[in-house]
C-alpha positions as CSV (number, residue, x, y, z in Angstrom):
1,M,176.4,96.4,144.7
2,L,174.6,93.9,142.1
3,A,172.3,92.4,144.8
4,M,171.3,96.0,145.9
5,V,170.3,96.9,142.3
6,A,168.4,93.9,142.1
7,G,166.6,94.4,145.2
8,A,165.8,98.0,144.0
9,I,164.1,96.6,141.0
10,L,162.5,94.1,142.6
11,V,161.0,96.5,145.3
12,A,160.1,99.3,142.2
13,I,158.2,96.1,140.6
14,L,156.3,95.4,143.8
15,I,155.4,99.0,144.6
16,G,154.4,99.6,140.8
17,A,152.1,96.7,140.5
18,V,150.4,97.1,143.8
19,G,150.0,100.7,143.3
20,G,148.8,100.3,140.0
21,A,145.9,97.8,141.1
22,I,145.0,100.2,143.7
23,N,145.0,103.2,141.6
24,G,143.0,101.3,139.1
25,R,140.2,100.2,141.8
26,L,139.8,103.6,142.9
27,K,139.8,105.0,139.2
28,G,142.0,107.7,140.2
29,E,144.2,110.0,138.0
30,L,147.3,108.3,136.4
31,S,149.7,111.0,137.0
32,L,148.4,111.6,140.9
33,G,148.9,107.9,141.4
34,A,152.2,107.7,139.2
35,I,153.7,110.5,141.7
36,L,152.4,108.8,144.9
37,V,153.9,105.6,143.7
38,V,157.3,107.1,143.2
39,G,157.3,109.0,146.4
40,A,156.3,105.6,148.1
41,Y,159.4,104.1,146.2
42,F,161.6,106.8,147.0
43,L,160.8,106.4,150.9
44,V,161.2,102.5,150.7
45,V,164.4,102.6,149.1
46,T,166.0,105.5,151.0
47,S,164.7,103.3,154.5
48,L,166.4,100.2,153.0
49,E,169.9,101.6,152.2
50,S,171.4,104.4,153.7
51,W,174.3,105.0,151.0
52,S,173.9,106.7,147.9
53,S,170.1,105.8,147.5
54,W,169.9,108.6,144.7
55,K,171.6,106.4,142.4
56,L,170.0,103.4,143.5
57,I,166.4,104.8,142.9
58,F,167.3,105.5,139.1
59,F,167.6,101.7,138.6
60,G,163.8,101.0,139.4
61,M,162.2,103.7,137.8
62,L,161.5,102.2,134.6
63,P,160.1,99.2,135.8
64,L,158.0,101.1,138.6
65,I,156.1,103.1,136.0
66,L,155.9,100.2,133.7
67,S,154.2,97.9,136.4
68,F,152.3,100.8,137.6
69,L,150.8,101.7,134.1
70,V,149.9,98.0,133.4
71,G,148.4,97.6,136.9
72,S,146.2,100.6,136.6
73,L,145.2,100.3,133.1
74,T,144.3,96.7,133.4
75,T,142.1,97.1,136.2
76,Q,140.1,99.7,134.5
77,F,139.8,97.8,131.1
78,L,138.4,94.9,132.7
79,E,135.9,96.6,134.7
80,T,134.7,98.7,131.8
81,R,135.2,96.6,128.9
82,F,134.4,93.0,130.3
83,G,132.2,94.0,133.1
84,L,134.5,92.0,135.4
85,R,133.8,92.8,139.4
86,P,135.9,95.2,140.8
87,V,137.8,92.6,143.1
88,F,138.5,90.3,140.4
89,A,139.7,92.9,138.1
90,T,142.2,94.3,140.7
91,L,143.3,91.0,141.2
92,A,143.8,90.3,137.4
93,A,145.6,93.4,137.1
94,L,147.9,92.7,140.0
95,G,148.8,89.6,138.5
96,S,149.3,91.0,134.7
97,A,151.7,93.8,136.5
98,L,153.7,91.5,138.3
99,L,154.0,89.0,135.3
100,V,155.1,92.2,133.4
101,G,157.7,93.0,136.2
102,F,158.7,89.2,135.7
103,L,159.6,89.4,132.2
104,Y,161.5,92.7,132.8
105,L,163.6,90.7,135.0
106,M,163.9,88.0,132.7
107,L,164.8,90.3,129.9
108,I,167.8,91.6,132.2
109,T,168.9,88.1,133.1
110,S,168.7,87.1,129.4
111,G,171.5,89.9,128.4
112,W,169.6,93.1,128.1
113,W,171.7,94.7,130.8
114,A,170.7,98.0,129.0
115,L,167.2,97.7,130.8
116,A,169.4,97.9,134.3
117,D,170.9,100.8,133.4
118,P,170.0,103.8,135.5
119,S,169.8,106.0,132.6
120,T,166.4,104.3,131.6
121,A,165.1,106.6,134.1
122,W,164.6,109.4,131.8
123,I,162.2,107.0,129.8
124,A,160.2,106.7,132.9
125,L,160.4,110.4,133.8
126,A,159.2,111.2,130.4
127,A,156.2,108.8,130.5
128,L,155.4,110.5,134.1
129,S,155.8,114.1,132.4
130,Y,153.3,113.2,129.8
131,L,150.9,111.6,131.9
132,I,151.0,114.8,134.0
133,I,150.3,117.0,130.7
134,L,147.7,114.8,129.7
135,S,145.9,115.0,133.4
136,I,146.2,118.9,132.9
137,Q,144.6,118.8,129.4
138,K,141.8,116.5,130.6
139,R,141.1,119.1,133.5
140,M,141.0,122.0,131.2
141,R,138.5,120.4,128.7
142,A,136.3,119.5,132.0
143,T,136.0,123.1,133.2
144,K,134.9,124.4,129.4
């Protein structure tokens, strides 16, 4: 069971980092990109594991959203503030998101077991719902 949880967290970090870098490169909406990344994570975990994949999905929600946000926001920040070429900004964002995921795993191995608890999925879902609310407000302001 512990190996499957670790595998789910690692898959979440990888999918979140790659999805965040791609979303940042395409300058997509954070809320739409996050929903697509969560859907991709759900499909990957359910195809890899056949039993109780619902519970297994909740273990990786926080690192998924965390690495997605770091990847996406870093790409956009490096392109706009520093004028970095898009390819280099995307690669730097991918590296920074993977570094954040690595640090997340290091915190778990150093004794912060609460980060590997499935109840932390509510933090990720709250961040996702906040992104959706901000996206709706942004669209409402743009139509005025």
